[in-house]
C-alpha positions, 0 to 999 in steps of 0.5 A: 390589688385587682377587683374581680367583682364590680361593686354592683355585683357585690351589692346584688350579691348581699341583697340577694342573701338579705331579701332571702333571709327577710322573705323566710324570716320577717314576712309572717303572712300565712300566705307564703306557705311555699318555699321562695327562693331569691334566684337573682338580683339585677341592679340598674347601673345607678343601683336605685332599682333592683329587679329580684327573681324569685322561684317557687319549689314544688309550686306550679299553680300560676295563679297562686305564684301571681298572687305572691309576686303581687303580695311580694311587690305590696311589701317591698317597702316593708322589705326595703326598710328592713334592708336599710337596718341590715345593709349600709348603704346610701340609698337602698334600692327600689324592689320589684319582684319577678317570677323566675320560671327558669327551673320549671323550663329547665325541667320540661327541656330535660323531660323532652329530651328524656322522651327523645332518648327513650324513643331511640 
């Protein structure tokens, strides 16, 4: 049977689902008062590092977002520990969090296009 997704794709999808669950339910820090969405997980070729891209719903304060990214990176060891209990992998990848501002960029482009269309 032909496989449509590579092993790294399947692992990154499972990591995305589990990391999102852990952030929402297991991190009991009141500073995470905004809705955090895990938008993408990119794995290295040897599956030892994971770049986790998170986006923030209705939070445009860049200072607050940077603080949350720093806190998530500090909590990455704890998140790896919880992932180890949920996933059956020989090696749980090291996690590095990044801000995914593609939603914000898309909204800016949409507003610019709407302004152009309204001027015609």
